[in-house]
BATORMI-641624 format. One record per residue (C-alpha): x, y, z; residue number from 1. Coordinates in nm, 2 decimals. Layout:
BEGIN
> x, y, z, nr
> X, Y, Z, NUM
...
% end
This chain:
BEGIN
> x, y, z, nr
> 2.02, 2.93, 1.36, 1
> 1.91, 3.26, 1.52, 2
> 2.04, 3.43, 1.83, 3
> 1.75, 3.30, 2.03, 4
> 1.81, 2.94, 1.92, 5
> 2.17, 2.96, 2.02, 6
> 2.13, 3.08, 2.37, 7
> 2.46, 3.15, 2.53, 8
> 2.66, 2.95, 2.27, 9
> 2.58, 3.17, 1.99, 10
> 2.93, 3.14, 1.84, 11
> 2.95, 2.77, 1.84, 12
> 2.80, 2.55, 1.56, 13
> 2.62, 2.26, 1.74, 14
> 2.71, 2.02, 1.47, 15
> 3.07, 2.06, 1.56, 16
> 2.99, 1.91, 1.90, 17
> 2.92, 1.57, 1.76, 18
> 3.17, 1.32, 1.64, 19
> 3.09, 0.99, 1.45, 20
> 3.27, 0.69, 1.62, 21
> 3.36, 0.46, 1.33, 22
> 3.39, 0.16, 1.56, 23
> 3.03, 0.18, 1.69, 24
> 2.84, 0.39, 1.44, 25
> 2.73, 0.63, 1.73, 26
> 2.76, 1.00, 1.74, 27
> 2.93, 1.12, 2.06, 28
> 2.92, 1.45, 2.22, 29
> 3.25, 1.64, 2.21, 30
> 3.28, 1.90, 2.49, 31
> 3.60, 2.04, 2.65, 32
> 3.62, 1.98, 3.03, 33
> 3.61, 2.36, 3.09, 34
> 3.29, 2.41, 2.88, 35
> 3.04, 2.62, 3.08, 36
> 2.74, 2.51, 2.90, 37
> 2.63, 2.26, 2.63, 38
> 2.67, 2.40, 2.28, 39
> 2.34, 2.25, 2.18, 40
> 2.09, 2.54, 2.14, 41
> 1.82, 2.60, 2.40, 42
> 1.45, 2.65, 2.34, 43
> 1.33, 2.97, 2.18, 44
> 1.11, 3.18, 2.41, 45
> 0.86, 3.25, 2.14, 46
> 0.51, 3.39, 2.19, 47
> 0.23, 3.12, 2.20, 48
> 0.11, 3.01, 1.86, 49
> -0.19, 2.82, 1.73, 50
> -0.14, 2.46, 1.81, 51
> 0.21, 2.50, 1.94, 52
> 0.38, 2.56, 2.27, 53
> 0.36, 2.89, 2.47, 54
> 0.60, 3.06, 2.71, 55
> 0.70, 2.85, 3.02, 56
> 0.53, 2.96, 3.34, 57
> 0.75, 3.23, 3.50, 58
> 0.72, 3.07, 3.84, 59
> 0.87, 2.74, 3.72, 60
> 1.13, 2.86, 3.47, 61
> 1.41, 2.92, 3.72, 62
> 1.39, 2.58, 3.90, 63
> 1.41, 2.39, 3.56, 64
> 1.72, 2.60, 3.46, 65
> 1.88, 2.53, 3.79, 66
> 1.82, 2.15, 3.75, 67
> 1.96, 2.15, 3.41, 68
> 2.27, 2.34, 3.52, 69
> 2.33, 2.09, 3.80, 70
> 2.29, 1.80, 3.56, 71
> 2.55, 1.95, 3.32, 72
> 2.79, 2.02, 3.61, 73
> 2.76, 1.65, 3.73, 74
> 2.82, 1.54, 3.37, 75
> 3.12, 1.75, 3.33, 76
> 3.26, 1.63, 3.64, 77
> 3.22, 1.27, 3.54, 78
> 3.40, 1.35, 3.21, 79
> 3.69, 1.51, 3.38, 80
> 3.77, 1.17, 3.55, 81
> 3.84, 1.01, 3.21, 82
> 4.21, 1.00, 3.15, 83
> 4.38, 1.15, 2.84, 84
> 4.16, 1.21, 2.54, 85
> 3.93, 0.92, 2.58, 86
> 3.57, 1.03, 2.57, 87
> 3.31, 0.87, 2.78, 88
> 2.96, 0.84, 2.63, 89
> 2.72, 1.05, 2.82, 90
> 2.45, 0.87, 3.01, 91
> 2.13, 0.84, 2.81, 92
> 1.80, 0.95, 2.95, 93
> 1.54, 0.71, 3.05, 94
> 1.24, 0.67, 2.82, 95
> 0.88, 0.73, 2.93, 96
> 0.84, 0.37, 3.01, 97
> 1.13, 0.38, 3.25, 98
> 1.37, 0.19, 3.03, 99
> 1.69, 0.32, 2.88, 100
> 1.73, 0.41, 2.51, 101
> 1.91, 0.13, 2.32, 102
> 2.25, 0.20, 2.17, 103
> 2.27, 0.23, 1.80, 104
> 2.38, -0.10, 1.64, 105
> 2.72, -0.12, 1.50, 106
> 2.75, 0.03, 1.15, 107
> 2.71, -0.21, 0.87, 108
> 2.74, -0.20, 0.50, 109
> 2.37, -0.26, 0.45, 110
> 2.09, -0.01, 0.47, 111
> 1.98, 0.02, 0.83, 112
> 1.63, 0.09, 0.95, 113
> 1.77, 0.41, 1.12, 114
> 1.88, 0.53, 0.77, 115
> 1.54, 0.46, 0.62, 116
> 1.39, 0.67, 0.90, 117
> 1.61, 0.96, 0.82, 118
> 1.51, 0.95, 0.46, 119
> 1.15, 1.00, 0.55, 120
> 1.18, 1.23, 0.85, 121
> 1.43, 1.44, 0.68, 122
> 1.54, 1.75, 0.87, 123
> 1.27, 1.74, 1.13, 124
> 1.41, 1.43, 1.30, 125
> 1.79, 1.48, 1.29, 126
> 1.76, 1.56, 1.66, 127
> 1.77, 1.18, 1.71, 128
> 2.14, 1.21, 1.68, 129
> 2.15, 1.41, 2.00, 130
> 1.84, 1.32, 2.19, 131
> 2.03, 1.07, 2.42, 132
> 2.31, 1.30, 2.52, 133
> 2.38, 1.61, 2.72, 134
> 2.19, 1.90, 2.59, 135
> 1.97, 1.67, 2.38, 136
> 1.66, 1.78, 2.59, 137
> 1.73, 2.14, 2.52, 138
> 1.78, 2.08, 2.15, 139
> 1.45, 1.88, 2.15, 140
> 1.28, 2.17, 2.30, 141
> 1.44, 2.41, 2.06, 142
> 1.32, 2.21, 1.75, 143
> 0.98, 2.17, 1.91, 144
> 0.96, 2.55, 1.93, 145
> 1.04, 2.57, 1.56, 146
> 0.73, 2.39, 1.46, 147
> 0.42, 2.58, 1.35, 148
> 0.09, 2.41, 1.35, 149
> -0.27, 2.46, 1.25, 150
> -0.58, 2.27, 1.36, 151
> -0.71, 2.01, 1.13, 152
> -1.07, 2.10, 1.23, 153
> -1.18, 1.74, 1.24, 154
> -1.11, 1.69, 0.86, 155
> -0.86, 1.40, 0.94, 156
> -0.88, 1.06, 1.11, 157
> -0.75, 1.20, 1.43, 158
> -0.39, 1.08, 1.37, 159
> -0.20, 0.79, 1.20, 160
> -0.19, 0.44, 1.33, 161
> 0.05, 0.16, 1.30, 162
> -0.21, -0.09, 1.21, 163
> -0.35, 0.07, 0.90, 164
> -0.24, 0.27, 0.59, 165
> -0.11, 0.62, 0.63, 166
> -0.23, 0.92, 0.42, 167
> -0.06, 1.25, 0.44, 168
> -0.14, 1.57, 0.23, 169
> 0.17, 1.76, 0.14, 170
> 0.11, 2.12, 0.01, 171
> 0.32, 2.39, -0.12, 172
> 0.17, 2.75, -0.13, 173
> 0.24, 3.04, -0.37, 174
> 0.25, 3.28, -0.07, 175
> 0.56, 3.50, -0.10, 176
> 0.65, 3.48, 0.27, 177
> 1.01, 3.53, 0.38, 178
> 1.29, 3.73, 0.25, 179
> 1.41, 3.71, -0.11, 180
> 1.07, 3.56, -0.25, 181
> 0.93, 3.88, -0.40, 182
> 1.02, 3.75, -0.75, 183
> 0.81, 3.44, -0.71, 184
> 0.44, 3.37, -0.69, 185
> 0.13, 3.58, -0.75, 186
> 0.14, 3.93, -0.63, 187
> -0.06, 3.96, -0.31, 188
> -0.15, 3.58, -0.30, 189
> -0.33, 3.47, 0.01, 190
> -0.14, 3.14, -0.02, 191
> -0.33, 2.91, -0.26, 192
> -0.25, 2.53, -0.28, 193
> 0.01, 2.58, -0.56, 194
> 0.14, 2.22, -0.53, 195
> -0.05, 1.94, -0.36, 196
> 0.06, 1.58, -0.32, 197
> -0.13, 1.30, -0.16, 198
> 0.11, 1.05, 0.00, 199
> -0.05, 0.70, 0.05, 200
> 0.16, 0.44, 0.23, 201
> 0.01, 0.09, 0.24, 202
> -0.10, -0.08, 0.57, 203
> 0.19, -0.34, 0.54, 204
> 0.44, -0.05, 0.44, 205
> 0.55, -0.25, 0.13, 206
> 0.45, 0.03, -0.12, 207
> 0.34, 0.39, -0.15, 208
> 0.19, 0.63, -0.40, 209
> 0.26, 1.00, -0.41, 210
> -0.04, 1.15, -0.61, 211
> 0.00, 1.50, -0.75, 212
> -0.32, 1.70, -0.79, 213
> -0.32, 1.97, -1.05, 214
> -0.39, 2.31, -0.91, 215
> -0.60, 2.41, -1.22, 216
> -0.84, 2.12, -1.19, 217
> -1.20, 2.23, -1.18, 218
> -1.38, 2.08, -0.87, 219
> -1.62, 2.14, -0.59, 220
> -1.50, 2.25, -0.26, 221
> -1.72, 2.14, 0.04, 222
> -1.83, 2.36, 0.34, 223
> -1.54, 2.37, 0.57, 224
> -1.57, 2.41, 0.96, 225
> -1.26, 2.62, 1.03, 226
> -1.06, 2.75, 1.33, 227
> -0.98, 3.11, 1.25, 228
> -0.65, 3.29, 1.36, 229
> -0.82, 3.44, 1.66, 230
> -0.94, 3.11, 1.78, 231
> -1.29, 3.15, 1.69, 232
> -1.47, 2.88, 1.47, 233
> -1.69, 2.93, 1.17, 234
> -1.80, 2.73, 0.87, 235
> -1.66, 2.87, 0.54, 236
> -1.92, 2.80, 0.27, 237
> -1.83, 2.57, -0.02, 238
> -1.78, 2.66, -0.38, 239
> -1.88, 2.49, -0.71, 240
> -1.68, 2.45, -1.03, 241
> -1.38, 2.64, -0.91, 242
> -1.00, 2.57, -0.93, 243
> -0.87, 2.31, -0.69, 244
> -0.61, 2.56, -0.55, 245
> -0.88, 2.77, -0.41, 246
> -0.93, 2.51, -0.14, 247
> -0.65, 2.68, 0.05, 248
> -0.62, 3.05, 0.12, 249
> -0.94, 3.17, -0.06, 250
> -1.19, 3.31, 0.18, 251
> -0.95, 3.23, 0.48, 252
> -0.97, 2.86, 0.40, 253
> -0.70, 2.66, 0.59, 254
> -0.53, 2.32, 0.50, 255
> -0.81, 2.14, 0.68, 256
> -1.04, 2.25, 0.39, 257
> -0.80, 2.11, 0.13, 258
> -0.81, 1.80, 0.33, 259
> -1.18, 1.78, 0.30, 260
> -1.17, 1.86, -0.07, 261
> -0.92, 1.58, -0.14, 262
> -1.13, 1.33, 0.06, 263
> -1.44, 1.43, -0.15, 264
> -1.24, 1.37, -0.47, 265
> -1.06, 1.04, -0.38, 266
> -1.27, 0.88, -0.12, 267
> -0.95, 0.86, 0.10, 268
> -0.96, 0.99, 0.45, 269
> -0.64, 1.18, 0.54, 270
> -0.44, 1.15, 0.86, 271
> -0.23, 1.46, 0.85, 272
> -0.11, 1.76, 0.65, 273
> 0.22, 1.94, 0.59, 274
> 0.25, 2.28, 0.43, 275
> 0.56, 2.43, 0.29, 276
> 0.64, 2.77, 0.16, 277
> 0.90, 2.88, -0.10, 278
> 1.17, 2.89, 0.18, 279
> 1.13, 2.51, 0.24, 280
> 1.26, 2.43, -0.11, 281
> 1.56, 2.68, -0.07, 282
> 1.66, 2.57, 0.27, 283
> 1.62, 2.19, 0.24, 284
> 1.80, 2.17, -0.09, 285
> 2.09, 2.37, 0.06, 286
> 2.10, 2.16, 0.37, 287
> 2.17, 1.85, 0.18, 288
> 2.44, 2.01, -0.03, 289
> 2.22, 2.04, -0.35, 290
> 1.98, 1.82, -0.53, 291
> 2.07, 1.63, -0.86, 292
> 1.85, 1.70, -1.15, 293
> 1.86, 1.62, -1.54, 294
> 1.73, 1.82, -1.83, 295
> 1.68, 1.68, -2.19, 296
> 1.71, 2.04, -2.33, 297
> 1.83, 2.39, -2.25, 298
> 1.60, 2.59, -2.03, 299
> 1.58, 2.96, -2.01, 300
> 1.26, 3.07, -1.84, 301
> 1.25, 3.44, -1.75, 302
> 0.93, 3.40, -1.54, 303
> 1.09, 3.14, -1.31, 304
> 1.44, 3.28, -1.34, 305
> 1.56, 2.94, -1.43, 306
> 1.85, 2.91, -1.68, 307
> 2.00, 2.57, -1.71, 308
> 2.18, 2.39, -2.00, 309
> 2.08, 2.04, -2.12, 310
> 2.23, 1.77, -1.90, 311
> 2.28, 1.70, -1.53, 312
> 2.31, 1.97, -1.26, 313
> 2.33, 2.00, -0.88, 314
> 2.09, 2.28, -0.77, 315
> 2.01, 2.44, -0.44, 316
> 1.86, 2.75, -0.29, 317
> 1.72, 3.00, -0.53, 318
> 1.80, 2.78, -0.83, 319
> 1.62, 2.49, -0.67, 320
> 1.31, 2.70, -0.62, 321
> 1.32, 2.82, -0.99, 322
> 1.34, 2.46, -1.10, 323
> 1.02, 2.35, -0.91, 324
> 0.83, 2.65, -1.03, 325
> 0.93, 2.66, -1.40, 326
> 0.67, 2.54, -1.65, 327
> 0.68, 2.78, -1.96, 328
> 0.98, 2.62, -2.13, 329
> 0.91, 2.26, -2.05, 330
> 0.65, 2.01, -2.19, 331
> 0.34, 2.19, -2.30, 332
> 0.41, 2.48, -2.08, 333
> 0.13, 2.40, -1.84, 334
> 0.10, 2.29, -1.48, 335
> 0.11, 1.93, -1.57, 336
> 0.46, 1.98, -1.71, 337
> 0.57, 2.15, -1.40, 338
> 0.43, 1.86, -1.19, 339
> 0.68, 1.63, -1.37, 340
> 0.97, 1.85, -1.27, 341
> 0.85, 1.86, -0.91, 342
> 0.83, 1.48, -0.91, 343
> 1.18, 1.45, -1.04, 344
> 1.31, 1.70, -0.79, 345
> 1.14, 1.52, -0.48, 346
> 1.26, 1.18, -0.60, 347
> 1.62, 1.32, -0.62, 348
> 1.59, 1.49, -0.28, 349
> 1.48, 1.16, -0.12, 350
> 1.77, 0.98, -0.28, 351
> 2.01, 1.25, -0.14, 352
> 1.87, 1.22, 0.20, 353
> 1.91, 0.85, 0.18, 354
> 2.27, 0.87, 0.08, 355
> 2.54, 0.80, 0.34, 356
> 2.70, 1.14, 0.26, 357
> 2.40, 1.30, 0.43, 358
> 2.32, 1.05, 0.71, 359
> 2.68, 1.04, 0.84, 360
> 2.74, 1.41, 0.83, 361
> 2.63, 1.57, 1.16, 362
> 2.65, 1.93, 1.02, 363
> 2.41, 1.83, 0.74, 364
> 2.17, 1.66, 0.98, 365
> 2.17, 1.95, 1.21, 366
> 2.10, 2.18, 0.92, 367
> 1.82, 1.96, 0.81, 368
> 1.66, 1.96, 1.15, 369
> 1.67, 2.34, 1.16, 370
> 1.54, 2.37, 0.80, 371
> 1.27, 2.11, 0.83, 372
> 1.11, 2.23, 1.16, 373
> 1.13, 2.60, 1.05, 374
> 1.00, 2.56, 0.70, 375
> 0.70, 2.33, 0.75, 376
> 0.36, 2.39, 0.90, 377
> 0.19, 2.07, 1.02, 378
> -0.14, 1.98, 1.17, 379
> -0.18, 2.00, 1.54, 380
> -0.20, 1.63, 1.58, 381
> 0.17, 1.60, 1.50, 382
> 0.30, 1.93, 1.62, 383
> 0.56, 1.76, 1.83, 384
> 0.90, 1.62, 1.75, 385
> 0.83, 1.29, 1.93, 386
> 0.51, 1.25, 1.73, 387
> 0.69, 1.33, 1.41, 388
> 0.96, 1.07, 1.51, 389
> 0.69, 0.80, 1.55, 390
> 0.55, 0.89, 1.21, 391
> 0.89, 0.88, 1.06, 392
> 0.95, 0.54, 1.21, 393
> 0.64, 0.41, 1.03, 394
> 0.74, 0.57, 0.69, 395
> 1.09, 0.45, 0.73, 396
> 0.97, 0.09, 0.69, 397
> 0.90, 0.17, 0.32, 398
> 1.16, 0.08, 0.06, 399
> 1.19, 0.39, -0.17, 400
> 1.20, 0.17, -0.48, 401
> 0.84, 0.08, -0.41, 402
> 0.74, 0.44, -0.41, 403
> 0.56, 0.57, -0.72, 404
> 0.49, 0.92, -0.81, 405
> 0.18, 0.98, -1.02, 406
> -0.04, 1.25, -1.14, 407
> -0.42, 1.26, -1.10, 408
> -0.58, 1.17, -1.44, 409
> -0.73, 1.47, -1.59, 410
> -0.85, 1.60, -1.93, 411
> -0.90, 1.94, -2.09, 412
> -1.21, 2.13, -1.96, 413
> -1.47, 2.07, -2.23, 414
> -1.65, 2.40, -2.13, 415
> -1.36, 2.61, -2.25, 416
> -1.30, 2.67, -2.63, 417
> -0.94, 2.74, -2.55, 418
> -0.84, 2.50, -2.28, 419
> -0.69, 2.66, -1.97, 420
> -0.82, 2.44, -1.69, 421
> -0.86, 2.08, -1.66, 422
> -1.13, 1.83, -1.52, 423
> -1.11, 1.49, -1.36, 424
> -1.10, 1.19, -1.60, 425
> -1.32, 0.94, -1.41, 426
> -1.26, 0.63, -1.63, 427
> -0.88, 0.66, -1.54, 428
> -0.92, 0.82, -1.19, 429
> -1.17, 0.59, -1.03, 430
> -0.95, 0.27, -1.08, 431
> -0.65, 0.46, -0.95, 432
> -0.84, 0.57, -0.63, 433
> -0.96, 0.22, -0.59, 434
> -0.61, 0.09, -0.61, 435
> -0.48, 0.33, -0.36, 436
> -0.77, 0.26, -0.11, 437
> -0.69, -0.12, -0.15, 438
> -0.32, -0.06, -0.09, 439
> -0.23, -0.18, -0.45, 440
> 0.10, -0.06, -0.59, 441
> 0.11, 0.13, -0.92, 442
> 0.42, -0.07, -1.00, 443
> 0.53, -0.42, -0.92, 444
> 0.63, -0.44, -0.56, 445
> 1.00, -0.53, -0.55, 446
> 0.97, -0.75, -0.24, 447
> 0.88, -1.10, -0.19, 448
> 0.52, -1.16, -0.10, 449
> 0.48, -1.27, 0.27, 450
> 0.38, -1.64, 0.32, 451
> 0.04, -1.54, 0.48, 452
> -0.04, -1.32, 0.18, 453
> 0.04, -1.59, -0.06, 454
> -0.18, -1.83, 0.12, 455
> -0.48, -1.58, 0.10, 456
> -0.41, -1.53, -0.27, 457
> -0.41, -1.91, -0.33, 458
> -0.79, -1.91, -0.24, 459
> -0.87, -1.77, -0.59, 460
> -0.66, -2.04, -0.76, 461
> -0.81, -2.37, -0.87, 462
> -1.11, -2.50, -1.07, 463
> -1.43, -2.30, -1.08, 464
> -1.78, -2.46, -1.06, 465
> -2.04, -2.37, -1.32, 466
> -2.25, -2.05, -1.23, 467
> -2.56, -2.28, -1.22, 468
> -2.40, -2.48, -0.94, 469
> -2.33, -2.19, -0.71, 470
> -2.56, -2.20, -0.41, 471
> -2.54, -1.88, -0.20, 472
> -2.75, -1.69, 0.06, 473
> -2.70, -1.30, 0.05, 474
> -2.71, -1.07, 0.34, 475
> -2.70, -0.70, 0.34, 476
> -2.44, -0.55, 0.58, 477
> -2.34, -0.26, 0.36, 478
> -2.58, -0.01, 0.51, 479
> -2.72, 0.06, 0.17, 480
> -3.10, 0.00, 0.14, 481
> -3.19, -0.29, -0.10, 482
> -2.83, -0.39, -0.17, 483
> -2.90, -0.77, -0.11, 484
> -3.22, -0.77, -0.35, 485
> -3.04, -0.59, -0.63, 486
> -2.75, -0.83, -0.61, 487
> -2.98, -1.13, -0.61, 488
> -3.17, -0.99, -0.92, 489
> -2.84, -0.93, -1.10, 490
> -2.69, -1.27, -1.02, 491
> -2.99, -1.46, -1.14, 492
> -3.08, -1.26, -1.44, 493
> -2.74, -1.16, -1.56, 494
> -2.49, -1.42, -1.44, 495
> -2.71, -1.74, -1.42, 496
> -2.66, -1.80, -1.04, 497
> -3.01, -1.94, -1.00, 498
> -2.95, -2.12, -0.66, 499
> -2.92, -1.80, -0.48, 500
> -3.15, -1.62, -0.23, 501
> -3.14, -1.30, -0.02, 502
> -3.21, -1.32, 0.35, 503
> -3.24, -0.94, 0.43, 504
> -3.01, -0.75, 0.66, 505
> -2.70, -0.89, 0.84, 506
> -2.70, -0.86, 1.23, 507
> -2.47, -0.56, 1.19, 508
> -2.30, -0.35, 0.92, 509
> -1.95, -0.46, 0.82, 510
> -1.68, -0.26, 0.64, 511
> -1.58, -0.53, 0.39, 512
> -1.78, -0.79, 0.19, 513
> -1.72, -1.15, 0.30, 514
> -1.80, -1.49, 0.15, 515
> -1.80, -1.78, 0.39, 516
> -1.79, -2.14, 0.26, 517
> -1.71, -2.50, 0.34, 518
> -1.40, -2.67, 0.21, 519
> -1.62, -2.87, -0.04, 520
> -1.76, -2.54, -0.18, 521
> -1.42, -2.39, -0.27, 522
> -1.49, -2.42, -0.64, 523
> -1.83, -2.24, -0.60, 524
> -1.65, -1.97, -0.40, 525
> -1.40, -1.91, -0.68, 526
> -1.68, -1.89, -0.93, 527
> -1.87, -1.64, -0.73, 528
> -1.56, -1.44, -0.66, 529
> -1.48, -1.43, -1.03, 530
> -1.84, -1.31, -1.11, 531
> -1.85, -1.04, -0.84, 532
> -1.49, -0.93, -0.85, 533
> -1.42, -1.03, -0.49, 534
> -1.06, -1.00, -0.37, 535
> -0.89, -1.31, -0.21, 536
> -0.92, -1.16, 0.14, 537
> -1.30, -1.16, 0.11, 538
> -1.30, -1.54, 0.09, 539
> -1.34, -1.70, 0.44, 540
> -1.30, -2.08, 0.43, 541
> -1.47, -2.25, 0.72, 542
> -1.83, -2.39, 0.72, 543
> -2.14, -2.33, 0.52, 544
> -2.51, -2.29, 0.65, 545
> -2.83, -2.45, 0.56, 546
> -3.07, -2.27, 0.32, 547
> -3.45, -2.27, 0.34, 548
> -3.45, -2.62, 0.17, 549
> -3.20, -2.75, 0.42, 550
> -2.92, -2.76, 0.15, 551
> -2.56, -2.64, 0.23, 552
> -2.52, -2.28, 0.10, 553
> -2.24, -2.03, 0.10, 554
> -2.30, -1.71, 0.30, 555
> -2.23, -1.37, 0.12, 556
> -2.25, -1.06, 0.33, 557
> -2.23, -0.74, 0.15, 558
> -2.01, -0.48, 0.33, 559
> -1.94, -0.11, 0.31, 560
> -1.71, -0.16, 0.01, 561
> -2.01, -0.28, -0.20, 562
> -2.07, -0.02, -0.48, 563
> -2.35, -0.17, -0.65, 564
> -2.46, -0.49, -0.84, 565
> -2.21, -0.57, -1.11, 566
> -1.95, -0.34, -0.98, 567
> -1.62, -0.53, -0.89, 568
> -1.54, -0.50, -0.52, 569
> -1.17, -0.58, -0.57, 570
> -0.94, -0.29, -0.67, 571
> -0.77, -0.32, -1.01, 572
> -0.43, -0.49, -0.98, 573
> -0.28, -0.29, -1.26, 574
> -0.28, 0.09, -1.31, 575
> -0.49, 0.22, -1.59, 576
> -0.32, 0.30, -1.92, 577
> -0.19, 0.64, -1.98, 578
> -0.13, 0.73, -1.61, 579
> 0.16, 0.97, -1.57, 580
> 0.39, 0.81, -1.32, 581
> 0.76, 0.77, -1.23, 582
> 0.94, 0.55, -0.97, 583
> 1.13, 0.72, -0.70, 584
> 1.44, 0.52, -0.74, 585
> 1.48, 0.61, -1.10, 586
> 1.65, 0.92, -1.26, 587
> 1.47, 1.09, -1.55, 588
> 1.55, 1.38, -1.76, 589
> 1.28, 1.65, -1.80, 590
> 1.18, 1.73, -2.15, 591
% end
């Protein structure tokens, strides 16, 4: 923590001011009665930065300081009235809604929701341990001033929501910023996307996929509207057939351009981005007391400076950075092998964050708060500790054992005689993207299916009518011209659904395809769903309509998820063969 962050209490470690009460599971502030000021560091008076907070208005700064001094004096007086060594819990501040923050529940042997939140928010949200106590506001401001942000330039959704899936792009750059990093990265690099992971968390928070995108994959980069460092805006022209890592840094491209590129590749609209430099790996790994890794052989890589023997190790700082950057002595010596090491490291880091040794240690949590907020750059939509807290609460609902790390399916570039770069492998990649968009887990979700989901899934179970008995009217709500007619032609000529007709456009476009039917048409609905690859959620039992002949007919409305006649609408329920993946709760040894 620097001198600005410490304020007047520069000789006091703020973590030493917090004591875990084993009877309640709460952290309590420990201050001597004669203390002149809270040891929690105050806000740093930094110059304004893009997307961040600027210097307080001079005319208002003194009154706020006076008010805080008076509040601290009152609270010290209140504590002096407590006899002996008994400590009285400091009055908690009111929330924005006027209510008071709830006390932490008593510590239990099970895994609490609070612990899950800490796993996902990591260092950035350790401030929750102090937010309700004296000095908590000052520390909140201090952490807030640590955050660096960049505009997303409209490339995202505008921010995550509690009622839909969450998609976050996590990037690591090869820019050698910070002291002690001159031995790493490319000389004079502008900060390319050296490591990129798309984290997709399902709408119901039961599963998540962390998809690594190889930096050397050849792709197209779209035109990118960009906010420049001086605040001006311009559109940076796109590039064709270039390495993916050029989506960041090259031609002054910002993370928002990488967001647009990933959306073009996957069809997934992103909510936020987070960017880490070399220092993030060093400081976060040290803050948790080291990360456990495993090697299946000895490694001595002079380029990354990693030298480790076969077996298990606990690494931090420079050694941790060397581990995630090494590639020449593992696997085939390429970027894909390095990705496997990075996935192992991140899985282990998450397990370490989740451990009680971290979550019950106030010193580690303070260190994580400092490291996390200083080492990460985020988009301006979440450039606030409270917004990060809300995001962490959502991510904290996920059980880590339902998180899968995977690598984007690629193959050697056929345009190169000696393969150096790779290209997308559509037969494997497209089903993977479809699974992510549909919230399908890459591995079996280790959680019992909710009753309502089971009821929906049951709509596909049961006898199916013969295709010749299926009577359906088709409407086009997809926004794609001629979709209803091409579907009708395909059903009649290829699938034998002769009792079908198309009735033009639906009253309005819809996002997802639906099939409405009466209870006595359930067998027909199951047959049509089987033919078209409809998911159970598309089946809407209720009532049928009368067709032109006055006969009862089901109503099929094609939605925005319609990709073409004969193309299944439902996402695959199983990952394609050959996908490189690992589950976050399992330990693997790098080969």
